[in-house]
Residue frames as qw, qx, qy, qz and C-alpha x, y, z in Angstrom:
[[0.211, 0.328, 0.195, 0.900, -11.69, -22.53, 27.48],
 [0.027, 0.374, 0.510, -0.774, -13.32, -19.79, 29.56],
 [0.339, 0.707, 0.616, -0.072, -16.72, -18.54, 28.40],
 [0.094, 0.895, -0.052, -0.434, -15.36, -15.08, 27.55],
 [0.205, -0.477, 0.697, 0.494, -12.46, -16.49, 25.54],
 [0.381, 0.270, 0.859, 0.211, -14.78, -18.83, 23.68],
 [0.290, 0.829, 0.433, -0.202, -17.17, -16.02, 22.79],
 [0.001, -0.806, 0.331, 0.492, -14.28, -13.91, 21.50],
 [0.289, -0.197, 0.846, 0.402, -13.16, -16.88, 19.40],
 [0.370, 0.546, 0.752, 0.016, -16.69, -17.37, 18.07],
 [0.196, 0.896, 0.131, -0.376, -16.90, -13.68, 17.16],
 [0.106, -0.631, 0.580, 0.505, -13.56, -13.78, 15.34],
 [0.354, 0.090, 0.891, 0.269, -14.64, -16.91, 13.46],
 [0.349, 0.736, 0.560, -0.151, -17.90, -15.25, 12.40],
 [0.099, 0.873, -0.145, -0.454, -16.06, -12.15, 11.19],
 [0.162, -0.479, 0.737, 0.450, -13.39, -14.06, 9.24],
 [0.387, 0.285, 0.865, 0.141, -15.92, -16.48, 7.72],
 [0.319, 0.820, 0.418, -0.224, -18.16, -13.64, 6.63],
 [0.016, -0.771, 0.373, 0.515, -15.21, -11.70, 5.17],
 [0.230, -0.237, 0.858, 0.392, -14.39, -14.77, 3.06],
 [0.182, 0.311, 0.912, 0.194, -17.89, -15.91, 2.03],
 [0.238, -0.058, -0.096, -0.965, -20.27, -12.93, 2.36],
 [0.596, -0.312, -0.644, -0.364, -22.80, -15.50, 3.62],
 [0.558, -0.606, 0.241, -0.513, -24.36, -15.42, 7.14],
 [0.290, 0.364, -0.860, 0.212, -22.40, -17.80, 9.36],
 [0.803, -0.350, -0.298, -0.380, -24.36, -20.70, 10.90],
 [0.562, -0.626, 0.481, -0.246, -23.54, -22.21, 14.30],
 [0.963, 0.035, 0.263, 0.042, -23.07, -25.67, 12.78],
 [0.673, 0.656, -0.129, 0.316, -20.47, -24.27, 10.37],
 [0.134, -0.825, 0.435, -0.335, -18.52, -22.73, 13.24],
 [0.772, -0.383, 0.490, -0.133, -18.28, -26.09, 14.99],
 [0.927, 0.290, 0.219, 0.093, -17.56, -28.08, 11.82],
 [0.593, 0.721, -0.125, 0.337, -14.87, -25.85, 10.36],
 [0.066, 0.762, -0.410, 0.496, -13.03, -24.68, 13.45],
 [0.661, 0.016, -0.712, 0.237, -13.01, -27.68, 15.76],
 [0.278, -0.455, 0.392, -0.750, -14.45, -25.99, 18.83],
 [0.309, -0.060, -0.940, 0.130, -15.08, -28.73, 21.37],
 [0.299, 0.223, 0.528, -0.763, -18.58, -27.62, 22.22],
 [0.354, 0.460, 0.811, 0.069, -22.02, -28.40, 20.85],
 [0.101, 0.424, 0.435, 0.788, -23.83, -26.31, 18.22],
 [0.358, -0.788, -0.486, -0.121, -26.32, -25.44, 20.98],
 [0.533, -0.588, -0.112, 0.599, -23.52, -23.81, 23.01],
 [0.323, 0.033, 0.341, 0.882, -22.42, -21.86, 19.94],
 [0.102, -0.647, -0.555, -0.513, -26.00, -20.73, 19.39],
 [0.460, -0.790, -0.343, 0.218, -26.09, -19.45, 22.96],
 [0.495, -0.365, 0.110, 0.781, -22.81, -17.62, 22.36],
 [0.171, 0.273, 0.468, 0.823, -24.08, -16.02, 19.17],
 [0.261, -0.777, -0.533, -0.209, -27.30, -15.02, 20.95],
 [0.496, -0.683, -0.156, 0.513, -25.13, -13.26, 23.54],
 [0.389, -0.120, 0.320, 0.856, -23.09, -11.57, 20.80],
 [0.006, 0.564, 0.575, 0.593, -26.30, -10.44, 19.13],
 [0.385, -0.815, -0.424, 0.089, -27.58, -9.02, 22.41],
 [0.491, -0.592, 0.042, 0.637, -24.31, -7.10, 22.83],
 [0.351, 0.871, 0.013, -0.344, -24.55, -5.64, 19.33],
 [0.283, -0.529, 0.679, 0.422, -21.69, -7.57, 17.67],
 [0.080, 0.057, 0.879, 0.466, -23.77, -9.64, 15.24],
 [0.582, 0.233, 0.165, -0.762, -27.19, -9.54, 13.63],
 [0.361, 0.127, 0.907, 0.177, -29.27, -12.21, 11.94],
 [0.187, -0.020, -0.456, -0.870, -31.18, -11.34, 8.75],
 [0.714, -0.292, -0.232, -0.593, -34.00, -13.54, 10.05],
 [0.714, -0.509, 0.355, -0.323, -34.56, -15.91, 12.95],
 [0.965, -0.017, 0.251, 0.070, -33.27, -19.07, 11.26],
 [0.602, 0.735, -0.206, 0.236, -30.36, -17.37, 9.48],
 [0.763, -0.099, -0.250, 0.588, -26.72, -17.37, 10.48],
 [0.327, -0.811, -0.150, 0.461, -24.88, -14.41, 11.98],
 [0.499, 0.677, 0.103, 0.531, -23.56, -11.29, 10.21],
 [0.497, -0.253, -0.283, 0.780, -20.97, -8.99, 11.88],
 [0.011, 0.951, 0.308, -0.020, -21.98, -5.43, 12.76],
 [0.292, 0.824, -0.216, 0.435, -19.86, -2.27, 12.60],
 [0.525, -0.728, 0.363, -0.250, -19.06, -2.83, 16.27],
 [0.948, -0.105, 0.273, 0.129, -17.72, -6.31, 15.49],
 [0.706, 0.565, -0.001, 0.426, -15.48, -5.02, 12.70],
 [0.055, -0.874, 0.280, -0.394, -14.16, -2.29, 15.01],
 [0.770, -0.514, 0.370, -0.081, -13.30, -4.92, 17.63],
 [0.925, 0.194, 0.205, 0.254, -11.60, -7.01, 14.93],
 [0.468, 0.765, -0.103, 0.431, -9.57, -4.11, 13.53],
 [0.279, -0.831, 0.349, -0.331, -8.36, -3.01, 16.95],
 [0.874, -0.342, 0.346, 0.004, -7.24, -6.56, 17.69],
 [0.856, 0.225, 0.268, 0.380, -5.06, -6.77, 14.55],
 [0.303, 0.948, 0.029, 0.092, -4.07, -3.23, 13.64],
 [0.188, -0.882, 0.431, 0.026, -0.71, -3.04, 15.36],
 [0.502, -0.398, 0.761, 0.098, 0.60, -6.46, 14.44],
 [0.813, 0.456, 0.359, -0.052, 0.13, -7.23, 10.75],
 [0.183, -0.592, 0.556, 0.554, 2.74, -7.58, 8.03],
 [0.724, 0.516, -0.185, -0.419, 2.34, -8.14, 4.31],
 [0.951, -0.035, 0.272, 0.144, 3.53, -11.59, 3.15],
 [0.458, -0.516, 0.426, 0.585, 7.12, -11.61, 1.95],
 [0.468, 0.289, 0.653, 0.521, 6.30, -12.32, -1.71],
 [0.127, 0.874, 0.424, 0.201, 3.98, -9.31, -1.93],
 [0.340, -0.858, 0.109, 0.370, 6.49, -7.12, -0.08],
 [0.542, -0.215, 0.546, 0.602, 9.12, -8.20, -2.61],
 [0.364, 0.571, 0.593, 0.435, 6.86, -7.31, -5.56],
 [0.068, -0.973, -0.218, 0.026, 6.19, -3.85, -4.14],
 [0.463, -0.686, 0.303, 0.472, 9.90, -3.24, -3.50],
 [0.529, 0.073, 0.612, 0.584, 10.73, -4.32, -7.05],
 [0.237, 0.809, 0.484, 0.235, 8.09, -1.99, -8.45],
 [0.196, -0.962, 0.016, 0.191, 9.76, 0.93, -6.67],
 [0.542, -0.462, 0.483, 0.509, 13.28, -0.12, -7.72],
 [0.461, 0.220, 0.675, 0.532, 12.28, -0.52, -11.37],
 [0.201, 0.853, 0.404, -0.261, 10.21, 2.69, -11.63],
 [0.439, -0.023, 0.362, 0.822, 11.16, 4.65, -14.74],
 [0.083, 0.714, 0.551, 0.425, 7.98, 6.56, -15.54],
 [0.055, -0.453, 0.143, -0.878, 7.17, 10.13, -14.54],
 [0.119, -0.021, 0.743, -0.658, 5.63, 10.35, -11.08],
 [0.609, 0.141, 0.099, -0.774, 2.06, 10.69, -12.37],
 [0.760, 0.211, -0.520, -0.327, 2.19, 7.52, -14.47],
 [0.348, 0.211, -0.849, 0.338, 4.06, 5.67, -11.77],
 [0.304, -0.021, 0.594, -0.744, 1.47, 6.49, -9.08],
 [0.753, 0.176, -0.126, -0.622, -1.25, 5.24, -11.42],
 [0.651, 0.244, -0.718, -0.032, 0.69, 1.98, -11.82],
 [0.097, 0.142, -0.801, 0.573, 1.13, 1.65, -8.05],
 [0.536, 0.037, 0.310, -0.785, -2.60, 2.32, -7.49],
 [0.791, 0.198, -0.380, -0.437, -3.49, -0.41, -9.98],
 [0.484, 0.220, -0.817, 0.223, -1.13, -2.90, -8.33],
 [0.125, -0.073, 0.690, -0.709, -2.57, -2.17, -4.87],
 [0.672, 0.088, 0.031, -0.734, -6.17, -2.44, -6.15],
 [0.767, 0.177, -0.582, -0.204, -5.44, -5.91, -7.52],
 [0.296, 0.213, -0.808, 0.462, -3.74, -6.84, -4.24],
 [0.195, 0.089, 0.651, -0.728, -6.65, -5.85, -1.97],
 [0.018, 0.379, 0.856, 0.351, -9.37, -6.46, -4.60],
 [0.042, -0.804, -0.510, 0.305, -11.02, -3.12, -3.88],
 [0.291, 0.892, 0.135, 0.318, -11.02, 0.53, -4.90],
 [0.646, -0.342, -0.081, 0.678, -7.75, 2.42, -4.32],
 [0.190, 0.954, 0.092, 0.211, -7.10, 6.17, -4.37],
 [0.674, -0.272, -0.037, 0.686, -3.58, 7.63, -4.24],
 [0.145, 0.986, 0.082, -0.027, -2.92, 11.36, -4.28],
 [0.658, 0.462, -0.199, 0.561, 0.37, 12.74, -5.52],
 [0.522, -0.374, -0.379, 0.667, 2.59, 14.38, -2.87],
 [0.014, 0.890, 0.246, 0.384, 1.45, 17.90, -1.96],
 [0.480, 0.141, -0.364, 0.785, 3.96, 20.32, -0.48],
 [0.220, -0.691, -0.460, 0.513, 3.18, 22.65, 2.41],
 [0.216, 0.859, -0.074, -0.458, 4.56, 25.31, 0.07],
 [0.862, 0.405, 0.200, 0.229, 5.64, 24.46, -3.47],
 [0.279, -0.755, 0.352, 0.478, 9.17, 25.34, -4.52],
 [0.678, 0.692, -0.173, -0.178, 10.57, 25.67, -8.01],
 [0.789, -0.327, 0.433, 0.288, 13.30, 23.26, -9.11],
 [0.342, -0.196, 0.632, 0.667, 13.92, 23.47, -12.86],
 [0.575, 0.635, 0.256, -0.448, 12.38, 24.59, -16.14],
 [0.442, -0.016, 0.674, 0.592, 12.78, 23.72, -19.80],
 [0.423, 0.642, 0.065, -0.637, 11.63, 25.62, -22.86],
 [0.501, 0.081, 0.771, 0.383, 10.98, 23.87, -26.17],
 [0.226, 0.339, -0.275, -0.871, 10.33, 25.71, -29.43],
 [0.540, 0.381, 0.738, -0.140, 7.05, 24.64, -31.05],
 [0.472, 0.743, 0.353, 0.318, 6.70, 27.39, -33.68],
 [0.401, 0.484, -0.090, 0.773, 8.40, 30.73, -34.35],
 [0.215, -0.534, 0.169, -0.800, 6.38, 32.56, -31.68],
 [0.828, -0.377, -0.040, -0.414, 5.19, 29.60, -29.57],
 [0.284, 0.409, -0.818, 0.288, 7.08, 27.53, -26.98],
 [0.783, -0.409, -0.447, -0.138, 6.32, 24.81, -24.46],
 [0.133, -0.637, 0.530, -0.544, 7.19, 25.66, -20.86],
 [0.804, -0.189, -0.563, 0.029, 7.97, 22.61, -18.70],
 [0.255, -0.688, 0.384, -0.560, 8.05, 23.40, -14.96],
 [0.725, -0.091, -0.659, 0.176, 9.51, 20.91, -12.49],
 [0.445, -0.742, 0.163, -0.475, 8.78, 21.40, -8.80],
 [0.008, 0.489, -0.811, 0.321, 10.73, 19.96, -5.89],
 [0.644, -0.057, 0.591, -0.482, 7.78, 17.74, -4.99],
 [0.320, -0.037, 0.890, 0.323, 8.36, 15.65, -8.15],
 [0.457, 0.681, 0.508, -0.263, 5.59, 17.41, -10.03],
 [0.297, -0.034, 0.511, 0.806, 5.82, 18.39, -13.67],
 [0.325, 0.736, 0.444, -0.395, 3.55, 21.06, -15.16],
 [0.406, 0.118, 0.537, 0.730, 3.41, 22.14, -18.79],
 [0.222, 0.799, 0.341, -0.443, 2.09, 25.29, -20.43],
 [0.558, 0.459, 0.385, 0.574, 2.19, 26.73, -23.93],
 [0.190, -0.702, -0.091, 0.680, 3.60, 30.28, -24.15],
 [0.515, 0.702, 0.328, 0.366, 3.22, 32.80, -27.00],
 [0.434, -0.450, 0.013, 0.780, 5.92, 35.46, -27.35],
 [0.303, 0.864, 0.154, -0.372, 5.75, 38.76, -29.23],
 [0.286, 0.754, -0.520, -0.281, 8.79, 37.93, -31.33],
 [0.907, 0.221, -0.359, -0.011, 10.51, 34.94, -32.86],
 [0.438, -0.698, 0.546, -0.152, 12.63, 33.11, -30.30],
 [0.625, 0.393, -0.669, -0.085, 15.10, 30.42, -31.36],
 [0.898, -0.311, -0.310, 0.012, 15.71, 27.21, -29.47],
 [0.601, 0.173, -0.366, 0.689, 19.18, 28.44, -28.50],
 [0.134, -0.453, 0.167, -0.866, 17.65, 31.56, -26.91],
 [0.766, -0.427, -0.190, -0.443, 15.03, 29.48, -25.15],
 [0.863, -0.105, -0.397, 0.295, 17.68, 27.17, -23.72],
 [0.358, 0.276, -0.333, 0.828, 19.73, 30.11, -22.45],
 [0.400, -0.468, 0.046, -0.787, 16.66, 31.70, -20.82],
 [0.872, -0.327, -0.306, -0.200, 15.69, 28.39, -19.20],
 [0.748, 0.007, -0.410, 0.522, 19.18, 27.90, -17.76],
 [0.126, 0.369, -0.235, 0.890, 19.38, 31.49, -16.53],
 [0.562, -0.454, -0.043, -0.690, 15.95, 31.45, -14.83],
 [0.889, -0.236, -0.390, 0.028, 16.63, 28.05, -13.27],
 [0.582, 0.112, -0.410, 0.693, 19.86, 29.37, -11.75],
 [0.110, -0.384, 0.156, -0.903, 18.06, 32.46, -10.39],
 [0.635, -0.314, -0.016, -0.705, 14.89, 30.83, -9.07],
 [0.656, -0.008, -0.754, 0.031, 15.86, 27.32, -7.97],
 [0.369, -0.215, -0.739, 0.521, 14.38, 26.57, -4.54],
 [0.120, -0.005, 0.170, -0.978, 12.09, 29.63, -4.49],
 [0.251, 0.521, 0.758, -0.302, 8.36, 29.89, -3.78],
 [0.292, 0.681, 0.523, 0.421, 5.98, 31.73, -6.11],
 [0.196, -0.964, -0.155, 0.088, 6.05, 34.84, -3.94],
 [0.527, -0.590, 0.329, 0.515, 9.84, 34.89, -3.95],
 [0.520, 0.248, 0.571, 0.585, 9.91, 34.53, -7.74],
 [0.132, 0.864, 0.404, 0.269, 7.61, 37.55, -8.21],
 [0.343, -0.914, 0.030, 0.216, 9.84, 39.61, -5.91],
 [0.512, -0.445, 0.503, 0.536, 12.92, 38.83, -8.05],
 [0.617, 0.677, 0.398, 0.051, 12.28, 40.45, -11.43],
 [0.006, -0.905, 0.235, 0.355, 15.10, 42.95, -11.81],
 [0.130, -0.562, 0.703, 0.416, 17.37, 42.60, -14.85],
 [0.540, 0.212, 0.812, 0.071, 15.02, 40.28, -16.77],
 [0.057, 0.007, -0.565, -0.823, 14.05, 40.62, -20.41],
 [0.594, 0.015, 0.028, -0.804, 10.37, 40.92, -21.32],
 [0.761, 0.064, -0.591, -0.260, 10.29, 37.23, -22.31],
 [0.402, 0.073, -0.787, 0.463, 11.96, 36.22, -19.05],
 [0.273, -0.042, 0.421, -0.864, 9.42, 38.28, -17.09],
 [0.731, 0.032, -0.268, -0.627, 6.62, 36.52, -18.94],
 [0.686, 0.072, -0.722, 0.051, 8.12, 33.15, -18.08],
 [0.175, 0.081, -0.703, 0.685, 8.67, 34.06, -14.43],
 [0.499, -0.059, 0.157, -0.850, 5.06, 35.22, -14.17],
 [0.806, 0.028, -0.457, -0.376, 3.92, 31.82, -15.47],
 [0.494, 0.118, -0.774, 0.377, 6.17, 30.08, -12.95],
 [0.115, -0.080, 0.537, -0.832, 4.66, 32.06, -10.08],
 [0.670, 0.000, -0.066, -0.740, 1.09, 31.41, -11.29],
 [0.738, 0.083, -0.658, -0.123, 1.80, 27.67, -11.64],
 [0.330, 0.062, -0.757, 0.561, 3.16, 27.48, -8.09],
 [0.328, -0.060, 0.319, -0.887, 0.26, 29.55, -6.71],
 [0.754, -0.009, -0.334, -0.566, -2.24, 27.16, -8.31],
 [0.652, 0.040, -0.739, 0.166, -0.49, 24.19, -6.67],
 [0.102, 0.107, -0.616, 0.774, -0.45, 25.92, -3.29],
 [0.521, -0.100, 0.065, -0.845, -4.24, 26.42, -3.41],
 [0.723, -0.034, -0.621, -0.300, -4.95, 22.71, -3.81],
 [0.678, -0.519, 0.341, -0.393, -5.99, 20.81, -0.68],
 [0.866, -0.124, 0.478, 0.080, -4.84, 17.48, -2.13],
 [0.130, -0.426, 0.687, 0.574, -2.39, 16.38, -4.78],
 [0.555, 0.231, -0.502, -0.621, -3.58, 14.89, -8.06],
 [0.718, -0.135, 0.583, -0.356, -5.74, 11.79, -7.37],
 [0.362, 0.288, -0.810, -0.360, -5.24, 8.43, -9.08],
 [0.708, -0.049, 0.442, -0.549, -8.17, 6.05, -8.75],
 [0.403, 0.261, -0.829, -0.288, -8.02, 2.37, -9.68],
 [0.090, -0.045, -0.972, 0.211, -10.14, -0.72, -8.97],
 [0.490, 0.054, 0.174, -0.853, -13.67, 0.66, -9.18],
 [0.728, 0.090, -0.523, -0.433, -14.76, -2.43, -11.10],
 [0.436, 0.061, -0.845, 0.304, -13.31, -4.61, -8.33],
 [0.163, 0.047, 0.560, -0.811, -15.34, -2.77, -5.68],
 [0.603, 0.151, -0.022, -0.783, -18.56, -2.85, -7.68],
 [0.632, 0.128, -0.722, -0.251, -18.16, -6.57, -8.38],
 [0.008, -0.103, 0.841, -0.531, -18.48, -7.34, -4.66],
 [0.159, -0.438, -0.876, -0.122, -21.78, -9.08, -3.71],
 [0.099, -0.566, -0.498, 0.649, -22.84, -6.09, -1.59],
 [0.107, 0.567, -0.079, -0.813, -22.99, -3.76, -4.58],
 [0.139, 0.048, 0.826, 0.545, -23.88, -5.86, -7.62],
 [0.137, -0.452, -0.669, -0.574, -26.88, -4.11, -9.12],
 [0.338, -0.650, -0.620, 0.280, -27.97, -2.60, -5.79],
 [0.018, -0.973, -0.170, -0.152, -28.55, 0.99, -4.63],
 [0.602, -0.661, 0.194, 0.405, -25.10, 1.02, -3.02],
 [0.619, 0.159, 0.428, 0.639, -23.53, 0.96, -6.50],
 [0.174, 0.803, 0.345, 0.455, -25.44, 4.08, -7.55],
 [0.408, -0.907, -0.045, 0.091, -24.44, 5.91, -4.35],
 [0.670, -0.382, 0.312, 0.554, -20.76, 5.19, -4.97],
 [0.481, 0.389, 0.458, 0.639, -20.94, 6.28, -8.60],
 [0.040, -0.916, -0.285, -0.279, -22.78, 9.49, -7.68],
 [0.546, -0.777, 0.078, 0.304, -20.17, 10.25, -5.02],
 [0.632, -0.192, 0.407, 0.631, -17.26, 9.80, -7.46],
 [0.339, 0.592, 0.468, 0.562, -18.98, 11.96, -10.07],
 [0.219, -0.940, -0.247, 0.082, -19.28, 14.87, -7.63],
 [0.358, 0.817, -0.220, 0.395, -16.86, 17.79, -7.80],
 [0.233, -0.708, 0.510, -0.430, -15.78, 17.41, -4.17],
 [0.946, -0.107, -0.271, -0.142, -15.49, 13.63, -4.03],
 [0.615, 0.290, -0.537, 0.498, -11.89, 13.64, -2.78],
 [0.158, -0.397, 0.431, -0.795, -12.77, 15.76, 0.24],
 [0.813, -0.241, -0.048, -0.528, -15.75, 13.46, 0.95],
 [0.914, 0.046, -0.390, 0.103, -13.51, 10.40, 1.04],
 [0.613, 0.094, -0.422, 0.661, -10.61, 11.94, 2.96],
 [0.266, -0.774, -0.115, -0.563, -12.64, 14.07, 5.37],
 [0.802, -0.551, -0.194, 0.125, -11.11, 12.43, 8.45],
 [0.124, -0.907, 0.398, -0.066, -8.20, 13.91, 10.37],
 [0.866, 0.255, -0.376, 0.210, -4.84, 12.15, 10.10],
 [0.661, -0.712, 0.159, 0.175, -2.34, 11.43, 12.82],
 [0.028, -0.796, 0.550, 0.249, 1.42, 11.41, 12.35],
 [0.061, 0.365, -0.909, -0.191, 1.78, 7.71, 11.61],
 [0.323, 0.158, 0.916, -0.179, 0.06, 4.43, 10.91],
 [0.139, -0.274, -0.684, -0.661, -3.21, 3.94, 9.09],
 [0.373, 0.077, 0.400, -0.833, -6.72, 5.09, 9.92],
 [0.081, -0.238, -0.933, -0.259, -9.72, 2.76, 9.62],
 [0.398, 0.099, 0.206, -0.889, -13.23, 4.21, 9.32],
 [0.028, 0.154, 0.982, 0.105, -16.01, 1.62, 9.38],
 [0.061, -0.587, -0.786, -0.181, -19.55, 2.07, 8.11],
 [0.158, -0.885, -0.374, -0.228, -21.51, 4.68, 10.02],
 [0.550, -0.548, -0.039, 0.629, -18.34, 6.07, 11.61],
 [0.318, 0.105, 0.383, 0.861, -18.06, 7.97, 8.31],
 [0.191, 0.511, 0.346, -0.764, -20.12, 11.20, 8.18],
 [0.294, 0.298, -0.507, -0.754, -20.57, 10.86, 4.41],
 [0.771, 0.107, 0.385, -0.495, -23.88, 8.96, 3.83],
 [0.786, 0.484, -0.303, -0.237, -22.69, 7.40, 0.55],
 [0.386, 0.485, -0.752, 0.224, -19.79, 5.75, 2.42],
 [0.515, -0.387, 0.515, -0.565, -21.73, 4.31, 5.36],
 [0.976, 0.054, 0.101, -0.188, -22.03, 0.87, 3.79],
 [0.739, 0.517, -0.319, 0.294, -18.26, 0.84, 3.22],
 [0.681, -0.623, 0.035, 0.383, -15.01, 0.79, 5.14],
 [0.412, 0.864, -0.159, 0.243, -12.23, 3.24, 4.38],
 [0.797, -0.425, 0.059, 0.425, -8.59, 2.56, 5.26],
 [0.366, 0.896, -0.059, 0.245, -6.22, 5.47, 4.72],
 [0.742, -0.394, 0.013, 0.542, -2.57, 6.23, 5.28],
 [0.169, 0.975, -0.112, -0.092, -0.47, 9.33, 4.79],
 [0.853, 0.018, 0.108, 0.511, 2.97, 9.17, 3.18],
 [0.321, 0.842, -0.019, 0.433, 5.74, 11.69, 2.68],
 [0.496, 0.078, -0.414, 0.759, 7.98, 13.87, 4.83],
 [0.247, -0.767, -0.538, 0.248, 6.28, 15.66, 7.77],
 [0.118, -0.841, -0.096, 0.520, 5.94, 19.44, 7.37],
 [0.149, -0.424, 0.545, 0.708, 7.36, 19.29, 3.83],
 [0.509, 0.195, -0.499, -0.674, 5.32, 17.18, 1.39],
 [0.352, 0.003, 0.894, -0.277, 2.75, 14.43, 1.78],
 [0.491, 0.007, -0.551, -0.675, 0.09, 12.43, -0.03],
 [0.641, -0.102, 0.530, -0.546, -2.68, 10.02, 0.91],
 [0.287, 0.087, -0.901, -0.312, -3.36, 6.39, 0.04],
 [0.581, -0.033, 0.424, -0.694, -6.85, 5.00, 0.59],
 [0.122, -0.063, -0.962, -0.237, -8.52, 1.60, 0.21],
 [0.538, 0.038, 0.187, -0.821, -12.31, 1.66, -0.10],
 [0.327, 0.001, -0.914, -0.239, -14.30, -1.54, 0.13],
 [0.650, -0.491, -0.419, -0.401, -17.25, -3.25, 1.78],
 [0.493, -0.663, 0.403, -0.394, -17.27, -3.50, 5.56],
 [0.971, -0.089, 0.220, -0.027, -16.56, -7.17, 4.87],
 [0.528, 0.747, -0.395, 0.085, -13.14, -6.33, 3.37],
 [0.885, -0.079, -0.277, 0.366, -9.94, -8.20, 4.25],
 [0.237, -0.964, 0.086, -0.080, -8.62, -5.78, 6.88],
 [0.744, -0.454, 0.342, 0.353, -5.40, -7.70, 7.47],
 [0.655, 0.307, 0.401, 0.562, -4.43, -7.51, 3.79],
 [0.170, 0.881, 0.222, 0.381, -5.49, -3.88, 3.41],
 [0.418, -0.900, 0.120, 0.029, -3.76, -2.60, 6.56],
 [0.740, -0.344, 0.388, 0.428, -0.53, -4.51, 5.93],
 [0.580, 0.503, 0.380, 0.516, -0.48, -3.35, 2.28],
 [0.023, 0.949, 0.097, 0.298, -0.88, 0.29, 3.28],
 [0.604, -0.740, 0.213, 0.206, 1.78, 0.01, 5.98],
 [0.726, -0.064, 0.429, 0.534, 4.27, -1.31, 3.41],
 [0.431, 0.648, 0.386, 0.495, 3.25, 1.05, 0.61],
 [0.132, -0.982, -0.073, -0.117, 3.27, 4.26, 2.66],
 [0.634, -0.609, 0.299, 0.372, 6.79, 3.46, 3.91],
 [0.637, 0.150, 0.482, 0.582, 8.04, 2.95, 0.34],
 [0.223, 0.824, 0.340, 0.395, 6.30, 6.08, -0.94],
 [0.368, -0.922, 0.020, 0.118, 7.72, 8.12, 1.93],
 [0.661, -0.360, 0.391, 0.530, 11.23, 7.02, 1.01],
 [0.498, 0.449, 0.485, 0.561, 10.61, 7.98, -2.62],
 [0.006, -0.950, -0.235, -0.204, 9.27, 11.44, -1.75],
 [0.544, -0.761, 0.133, 0.329, 12.28, 12.09, 0.49],
 [0.660, -0.011, 0.413, 0.627, 14.52, 11.74, -2.57],
 [0.294, 0.647, 0.430, 0.556, 12.77, 14.64, -4.32],
 [0.214, -0.938, -0.171, -0.213, 12.77, 17.28, -1.58]]
């Protein structure tokens, strides 16, 4: 084996061992576990070279090697385009999508929980956000004589509810007729288009249409869809964060008002996943972590984001392959709603 090839093998072994054990990797262990036909002294020379080049560090002189951000970047770039989730896990994800019966919000929470257990780290999924929201359907349900529940369904599979108070008693039959009439008039429209189409409406119908427009306008202002976060306990149980200052930084970040923007501050391309490692992230609270994100949806219509957050020592193969599979399935689901 050529010297360069051997050193690349040694580096990969160090990275994969450290991902599994979270313990600095000794030269003797590399020889013993991986059958390299060289002496521990040769491996020590190779790791000294890797340290000099900035791929590994040693906590102290007699300790084993720990991968650096540069090493993880090398590792990710060597695997990113050629990883696939094992068949059994693909099957479970496909079944979850086929069997989905909950509303989108509850379903995304279930998917986030499944993915968190799969990658054993923190997962954030945002609901699909349209470039411009469009109205699909509404229902009105009588609660009391003067009070009704307005249920607004948008084309992006979002459901919003609001309680309305009218100036007169309105029966359920009247409410149903108004809901059907307004749905037929406004289906497929944006909030601006709804406000421009008010002629011939009763006072109650105008009140309802105003609420529709305000609901859509509020959705349009959002930068991201509704976030669903699962697996925080799994992240904080990792050796890197147990009881340390890193745990407090993560908790403080998630308690902030703008935490979603902090996590998803990176630009997204059209396809694939994005991997941000350690100090590549401008957010100080995330510089001891790696962030793997993928966008799902239909380009120029509606999209959401899936992110896996974990230690730099995370299982990149599992996380990247999981996101590749999940974003494809979510994209297919969103396409059914628009």
